DSSP file (Angstrom, degrees, kcal/mol; ACC not computed):
  #  RESIDUE AA STRUCTURE BP1 BP2  ACC     N-H-->O    O-->H-N    N-H-->O    O-->H-N    TCO  KAPPA ALPHA  PHI   PSI    X-CA   Y-CA   Z-CA
    1    1 A M              0   0    0      0, 0.0     2,-0.0     0, 0.0     5,-0.0   0.000 360.0 360.0 360.0 134.4    0.0    0.0    0.0
    2    2 A T     >  -     0   0    0      1,-0.1     4,-1.9     4,-0.0     5,-0.1  -0.288 360.0-112.0 -73.8 165.3    1.4    3.4   -0.9
    3    3 A D  H  > S+     0   0    0      2,-0.2     4,-2.4     1,-0.2     5,-0.2   0.917 117.5  51.6 -67.5 -43.2    1.8    6.1    1.8
    4    4 A S  H  > S+     0   0    0      1,-0.2     4,-1.5     2,-0.2    -1,-0.2   0.930 111.9  49.2 -63.2 -39.4   -0.9    8.4    0.4
    5    5 A A  H  > S+     0   0    0      1,-0.2     4,-0.7     2,-0.2    -1,-0.2   0.831 109.5  52.5 -61.9 -34.2   -3.3    5.3    0.4
    6    6 A R  H >< S+     0   0    0     -4,-1.9     3,-0.6     1,-0.2    -1,-0.2   0.898 108.9  47.5 -69.2 -41.7   -2.3    4.6    3.9
    7    7 A W  H >< S+     0   0    0     -4,-2.4     3,-0.8     1,-0.2    81,-0.4   0.779 107.0  57.7 -76.4 -19.3   -3.0    8.0    5.2
    8    8 A K  H 3< S+     0   0    0     -4,-1.5    -1,-0.2     1,-0.2    -2,-0.2   0.741 111.1  43.6 -70.6 -24.4   -6.4    8.1    3.4
    9    9 A S  T << S+     0   0    0     -4,-0.7    51,-3.4    -3,-0.6     2,-0.4   0.180  98.8  92.2-110.2  19.9   -7.4    5.0    5.4
   10   10 A T  E <   -A   59   0A   0     -3,-0.8    78,-2.3    49,-0.2     2,-0.3  -0.921  57.4-157.5-117.0 140.7   -5.9    6.3    8.8
   11   11 A V  E     -AB  58  87A   0     47,-2.5    47,-2.6    -2,-0.4     2,-0.5  -0.837  11.7-135.3-114.2 150.1   -8.0    8.2   11.4
   12   12 A Y  E     -AB  57  86A   0     74,-3.5    74,-2.4    -2,-0.3     2,-0.5  -0.923  16.5-165.1-103.6 130.4   -6.7   10.5   14.2
   13   13 A V  E     -AB  56  85A   0     43,-3.0    43,-2.4    -2,-0.5     2,-0.3  -0.973  15.0-178.6-117.2 114.9   -8.3   10.0   17.6
   14   14 A G  E     +AB  55  84A   0     70,-3.4    70,-2.3    -2,-0.5    41,-0.2  -0.759  49.3  43.3-116.5 160.2   -7.7   12.8   19.9
   15   15 A G        +     0   0    0     39,-1.2    40,-0.2    -2,-0.3    -1,-0.2   0.737  69.0 170.4  82.6  23.0   -8.6   13.6   23.6
   16   16 A L        -     0   0    0     38,-2.0    -1,-0.2    -3,-0.3    63,-0.1  -0.356  35.4-115.3 -66.2 149.8   -7.9   10.2   25.0
   17   17 A A    >   -     0   0    0     61,-0.3     3,-1.4     1,-0.1    37,-0.1  -0.355  28.4-112.2 -82.7 161.9   -7.9    9.6   28.7
   18   18 A S  T 3  S+     0   0    0      1,-0.3    33,-0.4    -2,-0.1    34,-0.1   0.752 113.2  59.4 -72.9 -20.9   -4.5    8.6   30.3
   19   19 A M  T 3  S+     0   0    0     60,-0.1    -1,-0.3    31,-0.1     2,-0.2   0.529  79.7 111.9 -84.7  -5.1   -5.7    5.1   31.2
   20   20 A V    <   -     0   0    0     -3,-1.4     2,-0.2    59,-0.1    34,-0.1  -0.485  48.6-167.0 -73.7 135.5   -6.5    4.2   27.5
   21   21 A E     >  -     0   0    0     -2,-0.2     4,-1.8     1,-0.0     3,-0.4  -0.691  36.5-103.0-113.6 169.2   -4.3    1.5   26.0
   22   22 A S  H  > S+     0   0    0     -2,-0.2     4,-2.2     1,-0.2     5,-0.1   0.754 120.7  57.7 -60.8 -26.5   -4.0    0.6   22.3
   23   23 A S  H  > S+     0   0    0      2,-0.2     4,-2.3     1,-0.2    -1,-0.2   0.840 103.4  53.2 -77.3 -31.5   -6.1   -2.5   22.8
   24   24 A H  H  > S+     0   0    0     -3,-0.4     4,-2.2     2,-0.2     5,-0.2   0.966 112.4  44.2 -62.5 -51.7   -9.0   -0.4   24.2
   25   25 A V  H  X S+     0   0    0     -4,-1.8     4,-2.1     1,-0.2    -2,-0.2   0.913 111.3  53.6 -63.3 -39.6   -8.8    1.8   21.0
   26   26 A H  H  X S+     0   0    0     -4,-2.2     4,-1.4     1,-0.2     3,-0.2   0.958 111.9  47.1 -56.4 -50.3   -8.6   -1.4   18.8
   27   27 A D  H  < S+     0   0    0     -4,-2.3    -1,-0.2     1,-0.2    -2,-0.2   0.833 110.5  50.4 -59.7 -38.1  -11.7   -2.7   20.5
   28   28 A A  H  < S+     0   0    0     -4,-2.2    -1,-0.2     1,-0.2    -2,-0.2   0.843 119.6  36.3 -72.1 -34.3  -13.7    0.5   20.1
   29   29 A F  H >< S+     0   0    0     -4,-2.1     3,-1.4    -3,-0.2     4,-0.3   0.583  89.4  90.1-101.0  -3.5  -12.9    0.8   16.3
   30   30 A I  G >< S+     0   0    0     -4,-1.4     3,-1.0     1,-0.3    -1,-0.2   0.732  76.2  69.1 -65.6 -24.5  -13.0   -2.9   15.2
   31   31 A P  G 3  S+     0   0    0      0, 0.0    -1,-0.3     0, 0.0    -2,-0.1   0.731  94.9  58.5 -69.6 -15.2  -16.8   -2.7   14.3
   32   32 A F  G <  S-     0   0    0     -3,-1.4     2,-0.3     1,-0.3    -2,-0.2   0.570 120.7 -65.4 -91.8  -7.0  -16.1   -0.4   11.4
   33   33 A G  S <  S-     0   0    0     -3,-1.0     2,-0.4    -4,-0.3    -1,-0.3  -0.922  75.7 -30.3 153.8-174.4  -13.8   -2.6    9.5
   34   34 A T        -     0   0    0     -2,-0.3    27,-2.4    -3,-0.1     2,-0.5  -0.555  54.7-147.9 -76.3 127.9  -10.4   -4.5    9.5
   35   35 A I  E     -C   60   0A   0     -2,-0.4    25,-0.3    25,-0.2     3,-0.1  -0.818  15.8-175.2-101.2 130.3   -7.8   -2.5   11.5
   36   36 A V  E     -     0   0A   0     23,-3.2     2,-0.3    -2,-0.5    24,-0.2   0.819  68.4  -5.4 -91.8 -33.4   -4.2   -2.8   10.2
   37   37 A D  E     -C   59   0A   0     22,-1.7    22,-2.8     2,-0.0     2,-0.4  -0.992  48.8-156.4-160.1 152.8   -2.5   -0.9   13.0
   38   38 A V  E     -C   58   0A   0     -2,-0.3     2,-0.4    20,-0.2    20,-0.2  -0.998  18.6-170.2-128.7 124.2   -3.2    1.1   16.1
   39   39 A T  E     -C   57   0A   0     18,-2.6    18,-2.8    -2,-0.4    -2,-0.0  -0.982  12.4-176.9-123.9 127.6   -0.5    3.5   17.2
   40   40 A L        -     0   0    0     -2,-0.4    16,-0.2    16,-0.2   -18,-0.1  -0.929  29.5-135.6-118.8  99.8   -0.5    5.4   20.5
   41   41 A P        -     0   0    0      0, 0.0    12,-2.0     0, 0.0    14,-0.3  -0.315  24.2-115.7 -64.0 136.2    2.6    7.7   20.5
   42   42 A E  B     -D   52   0B   0     10,-0.2    10,-0.3     1,-0.1     2,-0.1  -0.381  26.6-102.2 -73.0 146.1    4.5    7.6   23.7
   43   43 A N        -     0   0    0      8,-1.2    -1,-0.1     1,-0.1    10,-0.0  -0.436  29.7-163.9 -65.6 133.1    4.8   10.6   26.0
   44   44 A D        +     0   0    0     -2,-0.1    -1,-0.1    -3,-0.1    -2,-0.0   0.405  58.0 104.3-106.6   3.7    8.4   11.9   25.4
   45   45 A K    >   -     0   0    0      1,-0.1     3,-0.9     5,-0.1    -2,-0.1  -0.737  64.7-148.7 -83.7 128.2    8.4   14.1   28.6
   46   46 A P  T 3  S+     0   0    0      0, 0.0    -1,-0.1     0, 0.0    -3,-0.0   0.776  90.4  44.2 -73.1 -23.8   10.6   12.3   31.2
   47   47 A N  T 3  S+     0   0    0      2,-0.0     2,-0.2     0, 0.0    -2,-0.0   0.308  88.1 113.3-103.0  10.7    8.9   13.4   34.3
   48   48 A S    <   -     0   0    0     -3,-0.9    -5,-0.0     1,-0.1     0, 0.0  -0.504  57.4-150.5 -81.4 142.9    5.3   12.9   33.2
   49   49 A T  S    S+     0   0    0     -2,-0.2     2,-0.2     2,-0.0    -1,-0.1   0.581  70.6 100.3 -88.3 -11.3    3.0   10.2   34.6
   50   50 A E        -     0   0    0      1,-0.1    -7,-0.1    -5,-0.0    -2,-0.1  -0.507  60.3-156.7 -74.3 145.6    1.1    9.9   31.3
   51   51 A T  S    S+     0   0    0    -33,-0.4    -8,-1.2    -2,-0.2     2,-0.2   0.761  74.4  25.1 -94.4 -22.3    2.1    7.0   29.3
   52   52 A H  B    S-D   42   0B   0    -10,-0.3   -10,-0.2   -34,-0.1     4,-0.1  -0.808  82.9-106.9-132.6 174.7    0.9    8.4   25.9
   53   53 A R        -     0   0    0    -12,-2.0   -11,-0.1     2,-0.3     3,-0.1   0.260  60.3 -99.6 -91.4   8.7    0.4   11.7   24.4
   54   54 A G  S    S+     0   0    0      1,-0.3   -38,-2.0   -13,-0.2   -39,-1.2   0.615  93.9  70.0  86.1  14.1   -3.4   11.6   24.4
   55   55 A F  E     -A   14   0A   0    -14,-0.3     2,-0.3   -41,-0.2    -2,-0.3  -0.966  55.7-163.2-147.0 172.9   -4.1   10.7   20.9
   56   56 A A  E     -A   13   0A   0    -43,-2.4   -43,-3.0    -2,-0.3     2,-0.5  -0.985  17.6-128.1-151.3 163.2   -3.8    7.7   18.6
   57   57 A Y  E     -AC  12  39A   0    -18,-2.8   -18,-2.6    -2,-0.3     2,-0.6  -0.949  17.2-165.3-112.9 129.7   -3.7    6.7   14.9
   58   58 A V  E     -AC  11  38A   0    -47,-2.6   -47,-2.5    -2,-0.5     2,-0.6  -0.946   6.5-160.5-115.6 116.4   -6.0    3.9   13.7
   59   59 A E  E     -AC  10  37A   0    -22,-2.8   -23,-3.2    -2,-0.6   -22,-1.7  -0.856   7.5-161.0-102.1 124.0   -5.1    2.6   10.3
   60   60 A F  E     - C   0  35A   0    -51,-3.4   -25,-0.2    -2,-0.6   -51,-0.1  -0.635  26.0-127.4 -95.7 157.7   -7.9    0.6    8.4
   61   61 A A  S    S+     0   0    0    -27,-2.4   -26,-0.1    -2,-0.2    -1,-0.1   0.784  99.2  41.4 -73.3 -27.0   -7.4   -1.8    5.5
   62   62 A D  S >> S-     0   0    0    -28,-0.4     4,-1.4   -53,-0.1     3,-0.8  -0.968  73.1-141.2-130.7 131.7  -10.1    0.2    3.5
   63   63 A P  H 3> S+     0   0    0      0, 0.0     4,-2.4     0, 0.0     5,-0.2   0.826 104.2  59.1 -63.5 -28.5  -10.6    4.0    3.3
   64   64 A E  H 3> S+     0   0    0      1,-0.2     4,-2.1     2,-0.2     5,-0.1   0.824 101.9  54.7 -68.7 -26.0  -14.4    3.6    3.4
   65   65 A D  H <> S+     0   0    0     -3,-0.8     4,-1.9     2,-0.2    -1,-0.2   0.904 107.2  50.2 -69.0 -38.3  -14.0    1.9    6.8
   66   66 A A  H  X S+     0   0    0     -4,-1.4     4,-2.2     2,-0.2     3,-0.4   0.966 110.2  50.7 -61.0 -54.3  -12.0    5.0    8.1
   67   67 A A  H  X S+     0   0    0     -4,-2.4     4,-2.5     1,-0.3    -1,-0.2   0.893 109.5  50.1 -53.8 -44.5  -14.8    7.3    6.8
   68   68 A E  H  X S+     0   0    0     -4,-2.1     4,-1.7     1,-0.2    -1,-0.3   0.879 109.6  51.7 -61.7 -36.3  -17.4    5.2    8.6
   69   69 A A  H  X S+     0   0    0     -4,-1.9     4,-2.4    -3,-0.4     5,-0.4   0.907 109.8  48.7 -63.4 -45.4  -15.3    5.3   11.8
   70   70 A I  H  X S+     0   0    0     -4,-2.2     4,-1.5     1,-0.2    -2,-0.2   0.909 111.2  49.8 -61.0 -43.3  -15.1    9.1   11.6
   71   71 A D  H  < S+     0   0    0     -4,-2.5    -1,-0.2    -5,-0.2    -2,-0.2   0.869 120.3  35.3 -68.3 -34.6  -18.8    9.5   11.0
   72   72 A N  H  < S+     0   0    0     -4,-1.7    -2,-0.2    -5,-0.2    -1,-0.2   0.756 123.7  36.8 -95.1 -25.1  -19.7    7.3   14.0
   73   73 A M  H >< S+     0   0    0     -4,-2.4     3,-1.7    -5,-0.2    10,-0.2   0.666  80.6 113.0-104.9 -19.5  -17.1    8.0   16.6
   74   74 A D  T 3< S+     0   0    0     -4,-1.5    10,-0.2    -5,-0.4   -61,-0.0  -0.331  93.3   5.4 -58.4 132.9  -16.4   11.7   16.2
   75   75 A Q  T 3  S+     0   0    0      8,-1.8    -1,-0.3     1,-0.2     2,-0.2   0.777 100.2 135.1  60.3  34.7  -17.6   13.5   19.4
   76   76 A S  E <   -E   83   0C   0     -3,-1.7     7,-2.4     7,-0.6     2,-0.4  -0.554  60.7 -99.9 -96.3 169.9  -18.5   10.3   21.3
   77   77 A E  E     +E   82   0C   0      5,-0.2     2,-0.3    -2,-0.2     5,-0.2  -0.801  40.2 174.8 -90.6 134.4  -17.7    9.4   24.8
   78   78 A F  E >  S-E   81   0C   0      3,-2.4     3,-0.6    -2,-0.4   -61,-0.3  -0.859  71.5 -17.6-146.2 106.0  -14.7    7.2   25.4
   79   79 A F  T 3  S-     0   0    0     -2,-0.3   -60,-0.1     1,-0.2     3,-0.1   0.878 129.7 -51.4  68.4  35.0  -13.4    6.3   28.9
   80   80 A G  T 3  S+     0   0    0      1,-0.2     2,-0.4   -63,-0.1    -1,-0.2   0.547 121.9  96.3  82.6   4.2  -15.4    9.4   30.3
   81   81 A R  E <  S-E   78   0C   0     -3,-0.6    -3,-2.4   -64,-0.0     2,-0.5  -0.955  77.2-116.8-127.7 147.9  -14.0   12.0   27.8
   82   82 A I  E     -E   77   0C   0     -2,-0.4     2,-0.3    -5,-0.2    -5,-0.2  -0.693  37.7-151.8 -81.3 125.2  -15.4   13.2   24.5
   83   83 A I  E     -E   76   0C   0     -7,-2.4    -8,-1.8    -2,-0.5    -7,-0.6  -0.704   8.2-136.9-105.7 153.7  -13.0   12.2   21.7
   84   84 A N  E     -B   14   0A   0    -70,-2.3   -70,-3.4    -2,-0.3     2,-0.5  -0.905  20.2-173.5-100.8 127.2  -12.2   13.9   18.4
   85   85 A V  E     +B   13   0A   0     -2,-0.5     2,-0.3   -72,-0.2   -72,-0.2  -0.984  18.5 143.9-125.1 128.1  -12.0   11.6   15.4
   86   86 A S  E     -B   12   0A   0    -74,-2.4   -74,-3.5    -2,-0.5     2,-0.2  -0.908  55.0 -68.9-151.0 172.6  -10.9   12.9   12.0
   87   87 A A  E     -B   11   0A   0     -2,-0.3   -76,-0.2   -76,-0.2     2,-0.1  -0.495  58.0-110.5 -70.3 138.6   -9.0   12.0    8.9
   88   88 A A        -     0   0    0    -78,-2.3     2,-0.3   -81,-0.4   -78,-0.1  -0.410  28.3-133.3 -63.5 139.8   -5.2   11.7    9.6
   89   89 A K        -     0   0    0     -2,-0.1    -1,-0.1    -3,-0.1     3,-0.0  -0.719  25.9-103.3 -92.3 147.9   -3.0   14.4    8.0
   90   90 A V        -     0   0    0     -2,-0.3     3,-0.0     1,-0.1    -1,-0.0  -0.568  42.8-114.9 -65.3 127.5    0.2   13.6    6.2
   91   91 A P        -     0   0    0      0, 0.0     2,-0.2     0, 0.0    -1,-0.1  -0.377  33.7-109.3 -65.5 147.4    3.1   14.4    8.6
   92   92 A K        -     0   0    0      1,-0.1     2,-0.3    -3,-0.0     5,-0.0  -0.586  31.5-121.0 -81.8 143.5    5.3   17.3    7.2
   93   93 A S    >   -     0   0    0     -2,-0.2     3,-0.6     1,-0.1    -1,-0.1  -0.576   4.2-137.7 -86.7 142.5    8.7   16.3    6.0
   94   94 A A  T 3  S+     0   0    0     -2,-0.3     7,-0.4     1,-0.2    -1,-0.1   0.747 106.8  52.5 -67.2 -23.8   11.8   17.9    7.5
   95   95 A E  T 3  S+     0   0    0      5,-0.2     2,-0.3     6,-0.1    -1,-0.2   0.578 106.7  59.1 -88.4  -9.4   13.2   18.1    4.1
   96   96 A E  S <  S+     0   0    0     -3,-0.6     3,-0.3    11,-0.1     2,-0.1  -0.798  85.8  22.7-121.3 154.3   10.2   19.9    2.5
   97   97 A G  S >  S-     0   0    0     -2,-0.3     3,-0.5     1,-0.2     5,-0.1  -0.384 101.2 -50.3  93.7-163.1    8.4   23.2    3.1
   98   98 A L  T 3  S+     0   0    0      1,-0.2    -1,-0.2    -2,-0.1     6,-0.1   0.677 127.9  59.4 -84.1 -22.7    9.4   26.4    4.8
   99   99 A G  T 3  S+     0   0    0     -3,-0.3    -1,-0.2     2,-0.0    -2,-0.1   0.468  87.3 106.1 -91.5  -0.5   10.8   24.9    8.1
  100  100 A S  S <  S-     0   0    0     -3,-0.5    -5,-0.2     2,-0.2     4,-0.1  -0.198  75.5-127.9 -75.2 169.2   13.5   22.8    6.1
  101  101 A K  S    S+     0   0    0     -7,-0.4     2,-0.4     2,-0.1    -1,-0.1   0.383  86.2  86.6 -94.8   1.6   17.2   23.4    5.9
  102  102 A T  S    S-     0   0    0     -5,-0.1    -2,-0.2    -7,-0.1     5,-0.1  -0.845  91.1-103.0-104.3 142.6   17.1   23.2    2.1
  103  103 A A    >   -     0   0    0     -2,-0.4     3,-1.7     1,-0.1     4,-0.3  -0.250  29.2-121.9 -59.5 143.2   16.3   26.2    0.0
  104  104 A V  G >  S+     0   0    0      1,-0.3     3,-1.4     2,-0.2     6,-0.3   0.861 109.0  55.2 -57.1 -38.3   12.8   26.3   -1.3
  105  105 A W  G 3  S+     0   0    0      1,-0.3    -1,-0.3     5,-0.1    -2,-0.1   0.499 105.2  55.2 -74.8  -5.2   13.7   26.5   -5.0
  106  106 A Q  G <  S+     0   0    0     -3,-1.7    -1,-0.3     4,-0.0     2,-0.2   0.359  86.1 101.1-105.5   6.3   15.8   23.4   -4.6
  107  107 A Q  S <> S-     0   0    0     -3,-1.4     4,-2.2    -4,-0.3     5,-0.2  -0.634  75.2-128.4 -87.6 148.2   13.0   21.2   -3.2
  108  108 A E  H  > S+     0   0    0     -2,-0.2     4,-1.4     1,-0.2    -1,-0.1   0.824 106.7  54.1 -68.5 -33.5   11.2   18.8   -5.5
  109  109 A A  H  > S+     0   0    0      2,-0.2     4,-1.2     1,-0.2    -1,-0.2   0.907 112.2  46.2 -70.1 -33.6    7.7   19.9   -4.6
  110  110 A W  H >> S+     0   0    0     -6,-0.3     4,-2.0     1,-0.2     3,-0.6   0.948 112.5  47.7 -67.9 -45.9    8.6   23.6   -5.5
  111  111 A L  H 3X S+     0   0    0     -4,-2.2     4,-1.2     1,-0.2    -1,-0.2   0.726 106.1  59.5 -72.1 -20.4   10.3   22.7   -8.7
  112  112 A A  H 3< S+     0   0    0     -4,-1.4    -1,-0.2    -5,-0.2    -2,-0.2   0.834 116.5  34.4 -71.2 -33.3    7.3   20.4   -9.7
  113  113 A T  H << S+     0   0    0     -4,-1.2    -2,-0.2    -3,-0.6    -1,-0.2   0.683 129.7  31.1 -96.3 -22.1    5.0   23.5   -9.5
  114  114 A H  H  < S+     0   0    0     -4,-2.0    -3,-0.2    -5,-0.1    -2,-0.2   0.421  83.3 117.2-118.2   1.9    7.3   26.2  -10.7
  115  115 A A     <  -     0   0    0     -4,-1.2     2,-0.4    -5,-0.2    -4,-0.0  -0.459  51.9-145.0 -77.0 148.8    9.7   24.7  -13.1
  116  116 A V        -     0   0    0     -2,-0.1    -2,-0.1     1,-0.0    -1,-0.0  -0.874  21.3-114.9-114.0 137.1    9.6   26.0  -16.6
  117  117 A S     >  -     0   0    0     -2,-0.4     4,-2.2     1,-0.1     3,-0.2  -0.256  25.1-111.7 -74.7 166.1   10.3   23.6  -19.6
  118  118 A E  H  > S+     0   0    0      1,-0.2     4,-2.2     2,-0.2     5,-0.1   0.817 115.4  53.0 -65.0 -31.3   13.3   23.9  -21.8
  119  119 A E  H  > S+     0   0    0      2,-0.2     4,-2.3     1,-0.2    -1,-0.2   0.851 109.6  49.3 -72.5 -31.3   11.4   25.0  -24.9
  120  120 A D  H  > S+     0   0    0     -3,-0.2     4,-1.6     2,-0.2    -2,-0.2   0.894 112.8  48.4 -74.6 -32.1    9.6   27.8  -22.9
  121  121 A Q  H  X S+     0   0    0     -4,-2.2     4,-2.3     2,-0.2    -2,-0.2   0.921 111.8  48.8 -64.0 -44.1   13.1   28.9  -21.6
  122  122 A M  H  X S+     0   0    0     -4,-2.2     4,-2.5     1,-0.2    -2,-0.2   0.905 111.3  50.4 -67.2 -39.6   14.5   28.8  -25.2
  123  123 A A  H  X S+     0   0    0     -4,-2.3     4,-2.0     1,-0.2    -1,-0.2   0.878 110.2  50.7 -64.3 -36.5   11.4   30.9  -26.5
  124  124 A A  H  X S+     0   0    0     -4,-1.6     4,-2.2     2,-0.2    -1,-0.2   0.909 109.1  49.4 -70.2 -42.2   11.9   33.4  -23.9
  125  125 A E  H  X S+     0   0    0     -4,-2.3     4,-2.5     2,-0.2    -2,-0.2   0.915 110.7  51.6 -63.3 -40.7   15.7   33.8  -24.7
  126  126 A E  H  X S+     0   0    0     -4,-2.5     4,-2.4     2,-0.2    -2,-0.2   0.890 109.0  49.6 -58.4 -41.7   14.8   34.2  -28.4
  127  127 A A  H  X S+     0   0    0     -4,-2.0     4,-2.3     2,-0.2    -1,-0.2   0.894 111.1  49.5 -65.3 -40.2   12.3   36.9  -27.6
  128  128 A K  H  X S+     0   0    0     -4,-2.2     4,-2.4     2,-0.2    -2,-0.2   0.917 109.5  52.1 -63.4 -42.5   14.9   38.7  -25.5
  129  129 A A  H  X S+     0   0    0     -4,-2.5     4,-0.9     2,-0.2    -2,-0.2   0.899 110.2  48.8 -61.0 -43.8   17.4   38.4  -28.3
  130  130 A R  H  <>S+     0   0    0     -4,-2.4     5,-0.6     1,-0.2     3,-0.4   0.896 112.1  47.6 -60.9 -39.9   15.0   40.0  -30.7
  131  131 A D  H >X5S+     0   0    0     -4,-2.3     3,-0.8     1,-0.2     4,-0.6   0.892 114.6  46.4 -68.8 -37.1   14.2   42.7  -28.4
  132  132 A A  H 3<5S+     0   0    0     -4,-2.4    -1,-0.2     1,-0.2    -2,-0.2   0.612  92.4  81.9 -78.1 -13.1   18.0   43.4  -27.8
  133  133 A A  T 3<5S-     0   0    0     -4,-0.9    -1,-0.2    -3,-0.4    -2,-0.1   0.431 120.5 -87.2 -80.2   2.5   18.8   43.2  -31.5
  134  134 A G  T <45 +     0   0    0     -3,-0.8     2,-0.6     1,-0.3    -2,-0.2   0.719  67.5 161.1 106.3  24.7   17.8   46.8  -32.0
  135  135 A S     << -     0   0    0     -4,-0.6    -1,-0.3    -5,-0.6    -2,-0.0  -0.733  35.6-138.3 -84.3 131.3   14.1   46.7  -32.7
  136  136 A D    >   -     0   0    0     -2,-0.6     3,-1.8     1,-0.1    -1,-0.0  -0.708   5.5-149.6 -87.3 122.7   12.8   50.2  -32.0
  137  137 A P  T 3  S+     0   0    0      0, 0.0    -1,-0.1     0, 0.0    -2,-0.0   0.728  99.5  56.2 -69.3 -18.1    9.5   50.3  -30.1
  138  138 A M  T >  S+     0   0    0      2,-0.1     3,-1.5     3,-0.0     4,-0.2   0.392  79.6 127.1 -93.2   8.9    8.7   53.6  -31.9
  139  139 A Q  T <  S+     0   0    0     -3,-1.8    -4,-0.0     1,-0.2     0, 0.0  -0.382  70.3  22.9 -66.6 142.0    9.2   52.0  -35.3
  140  140 A G  T 3  S+     0   0    0     -2,-0.1     3,-0.3     1,-0.0    -1,-0.2   0.367  98.5  94.7  86.0  -4.3    6.3   52.5  -37.7
  141  141 A L    X   +     0   0    0     -3,-1.5     3,-1.1     1,-0.2    -2,-0.1   0.455  53.5  92.8 -92.5  -5.7    5.0   55.6  -35.9
  142  142 A Q  T 3  S+     0   0    0      1,-0.2    -1,-0.2    -4,-0.2    -3,-0.1   0.706  81.5  55.2 -69.4 -18.7    6.8   58.1  -38.0
  143  143 A E  T 3  S+     0   0    0     -3,-0.3     2,-0.5     2,-0.0    -1,-0.2   0.670  85.0  98.1 -86.4 -12.7    3.8   58.6  -40.4
  144  144 A L    <   +     0   0    0     -3,-1.1     3,-0.1     1,-0.2    -3,-0.0  -0.601  41.5 173.0 -78.3 129.8    1.4   59.5  -37.6
  145  145 A D        +     0   0    0     -2,-0.5     2,-0.3     1,-0.1    -1,-0.2   0.505  66.5  45.9-107.9 -10.5    1.0   63.2  -37.3
  146  146 A V  S    S-     0   0    0      2,-0.1     2,-0.1     3,-0.0    -1,-0.1  -0.977  84.7-114.2-130.2 146.2   -1.8   63.0  -34.7
  147  147 A A  S    S+     0   0    0     -2,-0.3    -2,-0.0    -3,-0.1     0, 0.0  -0.486  76.2  45.1 -79.6 151.0   -2.2   61.0  -31.6
  148  148 A G  S    S-     0   0    0     -2,-0.1    -2,-0.1    -4,-0.0     0, 0.0  -0.578  99.1 -23.9 113.3-175.5   -5.0   58.3  -31.5
  149  149 A P  S    S-     0   0    0      0, 0.0    -3,-0.0     0, 0.0     0, 0.0  -0.291  74.8 -93.1 -69.5 156.8   -6.2   55.7  -33.9
  150  150 A K        -     0   0    0      1,-0.1     2,-0.1     2,-0.0    -3,-0.0  -0.441  40.7-116.7 -67.6 136.5   -5.6   56.0  -37.6
  151  151 A P              0   0    0      0, 0.0    -1,-0.1     0, 0.0    -3,-0.0  -0.473 360.0 360.0 -73.5 149.9   -8.4   57.6  -39.5
  152  152 A E              0   0    0     -2,-0.1    -2,-0.0     0, 0.0     0, 0.0   0.440 360.0 360.0 -95.5 360.0  -10.1   55.2  -42.0
C-alpha cells in the first residue's frame, strides 16, 4: 500500500484519557472494519505520569471503513471523555516546506509546480534576443501626425 493510500485509510483519535491503551482503541474501532494498525505515541516528557500523548492513529485496511469510523465515533464518549475523530493528516517532512534546511527553490515539490520547460526557456531567450537586437519600439510611428487611432 502506498503512503498516500495509507494516510487516506488512517484516522486520528484525539482527547484520549490517560488510562486508555492501544487494545482499548482497537476494540472500540473494530466494528467499522479491518484494522491494520493502532499507534498510541508515547509521551516524550521524562517526568510525566502519562504513558501516551493523548491521541492515537488507527489505520484501516479500507478508506471507506475509516470514513465510517469518523462518522460514527467523532464527538463520542470514550473512557469518560469526548474524543475527536478525524482523517489523519500526512506528516510534514523535515526536508520539505518552509521549516526545512534546504532552500525552497531546490525542493522537489517547489520545482514540480514552478519549473519551466526547456522549450519555454528557449522561446523566452529568443524573444529577449529579438528585443535586444535593436528593434525600436517607436518603429512605424513616423507617419502618424496626430495621436490616437488611424483615420479610415
